[in-house]
N, C-alpha and C positions, 0 to 999 in steps of 0.2 A: 259342212262344217260349222254352218251358221248355228245349227239346231245346238248344235253343243257347246259352239260359244255366246248361245243368248242373243244373236245377233236377229230382228227381227227387219224380214224383207218386205217389201210394201210393192202393191202392183202398179201403183199410177204414182205420179207427185201429187195428185190430193190427197193421197192417201198418206205416202209421208210425210206431208205437212200437218195433217192432223194428229197425227203418230206423234211427230217429234213436240206439237205444243201438248199433247198430253202429258208425254216425259218430262216438259216444262216444270212442271209443278216441282217434280223434283221428290214424290212421294210415293214407293211401290206398294201392293199390296200383299195381304199376308197366304194371299189364296183368289183364284178364279171367279167369285160368285156377286154379281152386280144387282146392288139395290136399285128398284129404278122410280123417280117420284117424275109423276107427269101431269099434266093437265089435259090430257083428250083422249078420250075412248078410242079414238084413232090410229093416236101414239101407240094404244097398250096393243093393239090389233096388227100394226105392222111390227113391234117388236115381237110378238110371238116367233110373224113367223122369218122377222133377218135374222133372231138370234138362232131357233134351229139353224137357218141357213150358213150362219157364222161359227156355229158351237159352242157359244157363248150360255155361261151358268146363270140362272137366274132362280137363287132356292126360295121357299117359301119363306116369307117371315116369320121368326117365332111368336109364340099367343103373348108372351108379354109386348112386345111391337105392333102387332096388333090391336091389342085395346089402350096402348097410349098412343094410337091412329086416329081411335074414334072421336075425341074431343075435333079434331082437326079437319073429319071426314061431312062431308054434305050428307043432306038426308038423300038415303036412296041411291048409297053408294057404299058398295063394300071396301074394306080394305084390303090387297093381296098385292104383288108385288108380279106386274110393275104394276105400279099404283096410279089411279085415276083419280086426283084431287076433283076436279071438275073447273068453275070459274077460278084461274087465281084470285088470291087474299091479300099480294103484296109479298115483301122479300122478309116481312116477320114470319107470316104465316108461311112460308116455302122453308125457310132458315128451323124452325120451329118441328117441321115433320120431317126433314131430311137429319136432325139433331137427333130425333126418334130412331131412326133409319141407322143411324150409324152407330146405335149403340145395342144393334143387331147382331147376336154371337155368328147368326149365317150370312153375314154382309159382311165383305171383304172392301166392295167398292161403292161410291155412292153415283150415281148419275140425273141429273135434274132439268127439264126441258123447260128449258129458258131461252128468250134470245137477248142479246144483247142490244141494251136503249141508242138510240142514235142520233138522244141529242143529250146536250149536258145537265146535269140537275134530274134526269128523268127517274133516276134512281133513287128512292127515297128508303131510308134505312137500311145499304150497304153496310153498317155495321153488326149486323145480324148473321150477315154470315162471314165476316171476318172473323168473330166469335164462334161461329159454328167450325172454325178452322181451327179455334185453339183448344176448342174440346176431341177434337179424334183427329190422330196419326194415319186415316186412312182416307184415300184418293178421293177427292171431289172433283166431277167436271161438269161443265153444265154443257146442253149441248140443244141444237135445233134440226128439227124434221129435214130441212133443207138448208141448200147454205144461200146467206145472200150476205148483201155489201156490210163489208166491215169499215166502217166510218171512224177518223179518228178518236169520234166521241167512245164510240164501240169499245177503242181498244185500251180507254182511259175505263172504264167502268170494270173491263177485264182485270186492272191491273187493281184496281181499289176493290172488287171482290177476292181476289186473291188467288184464284183457278181458272182454268181455263175452261173456255168453252168451246168445243168442235161441233162442227159444222156437217150434218149428214148420219141419218142413220146408224147405215152400214159404216162409214167409217170407226162412227163412237164406237160402234160394237167391235171393230177392226182392234183402233185404238188401246180399248180397254185389255183386250185381248192378250192386246202386243204387252202392254202394263205385268201382267201375271208371267209370259212367256219369258221376261227377262230377269223379272222378281224371282224364278223359280230357278235360275241359272245361275243366280246374282252368286260371286264369289267360291261359286265351286271349281276346285282345279282339275281341269280337264282330263284325264283318261289319254296319257300317251304308250302308243306300243314299245312293245323292246324290239332288241334289233332282233332279226331273224336271226333263227339260232340251227346249228347243223341241221341236217333230218337224213334218215334214208328209206323214206318212203317212195315207192316203186309200184308200177303197175299191178304187178303180182303181191305187195303189200299191202294194196289200196283198201279191199275189203274189209280185211283182217282190222287195218288200222282203225276207218270207219267204224267199224262193230265197239270196236274199243274204247271210244271216242263217247258212247252209246247213240250212234247212228243206225238204227233198225234196219236192215237188209230185204227185199224179200227171197223166198227162196227160188233158186234160179243154177242154172247150167249153163254155161256155154258148148255151143254143139258144132261140130263142121257141116253137117249134110242134113238135109229134110227128113231122112227117115232117124240121125241119129236124134233131130230133134221131136220129132215123131216120141221116139224110146225116152226123152227124158222130160216129159209132159207125165207120162202116165209116171213114173217116178215121182216128180213131184206131185202131180193132183189135180186134176180137173175141177175149176175152168182155168187156162193159162192164157198170159200174153206172150209174141212172139214177135222179138225185136231184129231188126238184120244187126250186123254188126262189122263198120265199117268207120277207120279212120278218117276217112276221107267225107262221114257222113257226120255231123252232128247233131243237127235236127234232123230228128229220125219221122216225126212226123209229118213234116214239110213233106220226106221226098220219099212219103208212100212206105216208111219201113217197119210198120208198128201194124200188128192185128192184136186185137183185145176179144177177150171172151170167148175160147177155143175150146169145146167140150169135149173132144174126141180126139183120137192120134190122125185118123184121117182128117179130121179138118186141120190138125196141124202141118200135116204133109203137106197137104194140099197149098195151106196159108204159105208156107217156106218156100215152094217154089214160086209163088204167086212175088214174093216179096223180091227176088234174085231178079223179076224180070221187072216190077216197079224201079226198082234202084236202078240198075243201070240204064233206066229213061228218065231218073230223074238226075242220073249225075253220071253221064257215063267214061267206063273207065275207071269208075270207084273204084278204090281193092276192095273186097270182100270176103271177112274173116269165117263168117258164118252167122249163125244166128245164137239169139242169147233166149231162152227161155224162162217165165219167172212164172209162181202163182200170182192169182190175179187178187187184187186187192182194192179196196171200193174205200171210198170215204169223202172229206174233201181237200181237194188241191189245193195245195200250198208250194209256191217258188222262193227257193233260199239260197243264195248263193256269196260267195266272195271273193274280191278280185284285188290288186294293188291300184291304186291311181295315178299316176305317176305326179302330178298337183297335192294331192292330199293325203297321198297313203294308203292302207288296208283299210276297204268299206264292209260293210255287210249289205245284202239286200234280202228283203222280208215284201212277201204281196203273195196275191192268190193264181194260182199255178194254172198249170195245161194252155190249155189256146185261150184262156184271157187273161193271159200276160201280155200280149201284144192286144187284143181289144180292147180290155177292159184299163189296162196302166193303172191298177191300183196296188202298187207298191212302195216300200219307205227305206231309203238308204241311211246309215249311219257310219260315222267312222267309229273306227274298231281302237281298242278293245270297247266291249259293253258293256254293261250291267244285265241283271236278269229286271230290272225295275226299266232301261232300256228296251228289250225285247219286249217287254208285255208294252210300254207304250207305243211301239211301231204295229204292232198288232192293234191297238185299241182305233187308232185312225186310218186303219183299214175298212172299205165294205167287207173284207175277208171274214171279220169278228162278227159280220151279221149271219155270212156263211156257217160259222164256228154255230154259234148259238141256235141252231135247230131251226134255219132258214124254210117260211114255208112248208110244216111238218117233218122236214130232215131231222134227222135224230140228233141228239147235239155230240159236237166232235171233243175229241177232246185236247180241249187248248194248252193244259200242261204238258202235254208231250208235245205239240208242236215248239213249243218255248223253250223245252228241256232240248229237243231238237237243235234249234237255235242257235242257242247257247255252244253248244257241244261242237258245231258246225264253224261258229267262230274262233273256236279256241284253236280245234284243228285245223285251220287256213293260216292262223298267226303260229301253230308249231312248225307248220310243213310248209311255209309262203316261201323256203327260198327253194323247194323243187318244184312248186306248183304255181301257176299265173294265175289260176281261175280255178273256181271249182263251183258246182251250179246242180242243186236236186231240183231237180223239174220234171213231175210235180213228186212234193213230197205229202204220201198219202193219209191224213189226217181219220185214221179211225174213228168211231162212236166213244165215248166216254169212258176212259177209263181202261181202251184197245192199243194204246200208245199213236205212233203216228210211223211210216216205212216208208224209207227212201225209196221209191218206186228206179229212177232211173237218174244215175249222176254223171256228169260230164266234167272230165277236167283237161286243164292243159296244163299240160306240163312244160317247164321249162326247157330243158333240154333236149325237149323231143317237139316237132313242131303240136303235136295234137293227141288224147287220149282219151280213152272213152273207156264207162264203167257200165 
């Protein structure tokens, strides 16, 4: 909800105060890119680490900016972002540097490493900072590497400068990120889900309906006995996956109800007999409807789901799938409905994104197919939520680039029954 409405969450009171101070300037950026002006190589080194940690964007300065900075630089120091000016040379010098940086088309915000004075009259030439504000509409923030005592004289100096001074490198980065987070969403009319339309969806029509929405399913057959499972595997083609079918077992893997990579009929029949025993041990008295035989699909495992939240309405979930769901807790939530840009942003913020790009020699996965499947499931849920409480695909197997994504395991909770599985 906060993401959709542009509300920034702060993890502590300290962060909240620094972020509120950043917003107090009344200026919002047109993008996330920060130009840093410092007087310390140590600050520069710390900024590299913290910017990566906080996801802050520090672009390279343009060639024109680099040329414009040369007259301000001390000998032996090359201009770059973050900028180390060396020994500070006064407010006029600092304002001149920030003026050059503020005109860089690659920069949306300026951050100046400076502590407020603790004594009255300690700052000479504060008019230079005031004039700088008149020449640019970009947000400008002063910042200190660490928190320090704020005297009444310091507050007066901040008021005279005309822009806020934030304390601490990490709070500064988070506050500036918050400015862009809010600016990117400000003024946009939030999407509101329409009322749930009537739906004739049923367990019997589930697979066909998912396919119609563009969600690919693996070749599969429902069978009743181990012998039938072996015959179905022959028809589908090896290797196959075998799963127990039971309305009382939602999480098949945890109940020992899944066997992977079966490569002949005898292995399928033995595995089916073993699944019966495992299911009864895991959940005595569970109703067993038989088995699901599926083609073996490989790729990057993702989870996609949708449900109705009692407070906020329809929600969409995307994350790393398979056993990583609980282990990595790598997931993003959005209020429905969503756009293609929303889905792309959800995936961008996940560790799953690295897996999709070919992590450690793996083939690049079909991210476009993942995004299309997410959008399809979102629309499927909005259209049929009158009949279903919850739908989850885990895993949605994202194959190598150009080969699509396959919904290997679909779980549905029906409104008119306790539970349902596909």
